[in-house]
C-alpha positions, 0 to 999 in steps of 0.5 A, spaced: 460 275 138 457 281 140 460 285 146 454 287 149 452 279 149 455 279 157 450 285 159 444 282 155 445 275 159 446 278 166 439 281 164 436 274 162 439 271 168 435 277 172 429 276 169 429 268 169 430 269 177 426 275 178 431 279 180 432 287 180 439 290 178 438 293 185 437 286 188 443 283 184 448 289 186 446 287 193 447 280 192 454 281 188 457 286 194 457 291 188 454 299 189 448 299 185 450 305 181 456 301 178 451 295 176 446 299 174 451 304 169 454 298 167 448 295 165 444 301 162 449 304 159 452 298 156 459 298 159 462 291 158 464 289 165 471 287 168 472 280 169 473 282 176 466 285 176 463 279 172 466 274 178 462 278 183 456 278 179 457 270 178 458 270 185 452 273 187 448 269 182 452 263 185 454 260 179 461 260 176 464 264 170 464 258 166 457 256 167 455 264 166 459 263 159 456 256 158 449 260 158 451 265 153 453 259 148 447 256 149 443 262 147 447 264 141 446 256 139 439 258 140 439 263 135 441 259 129 436 259 124 431 253 123 433 249 117 428 251 112 430 258 113 437 257 112 435 253 105 431 260 103 437 264 105 441 259 101 437 260 095 436 267 096 444 268 095 443 265 088 439 270 085 440 276 082 437 283 084 431 283 079 430 275 081 430 278 088 425 283 087 420 278 084 421 273 090 419 279 095 413 280 091 411 273 090 413 272 098 409 278 100 403 276 095 403 269 099 403 272 106 398 277 103 402 283 105 401 290 101 406 291 096 407 298 095 410 301 089 408 294 085 401 297 082 405 301 077 410 297 075 409 292 069 412 286 068 
């Protein structure tokens, strides 16, 4: 798990609730400068500070971390993309080059450097 996911989740909750960092600091009984530095400079909060933030948000620590797990689960690739990656991993490097060229052609993307190559 990314160590900064806690900070990201705090910001997501603030966005969902339309809260500024200043407002969250007041609700959490924390100095604004401390909370702002923690969020902006990507310092992982201590458990004590995280408990204060959760209290300010009126959620438990378990609810906070359950929300992180939900977000992580939402980042799972759809099955079609998983299939493509599984097939990709079976290809050798030359086949991967051809696959990229083919996919760019399907997507109508420019194929830099391809004009000079002869297949």
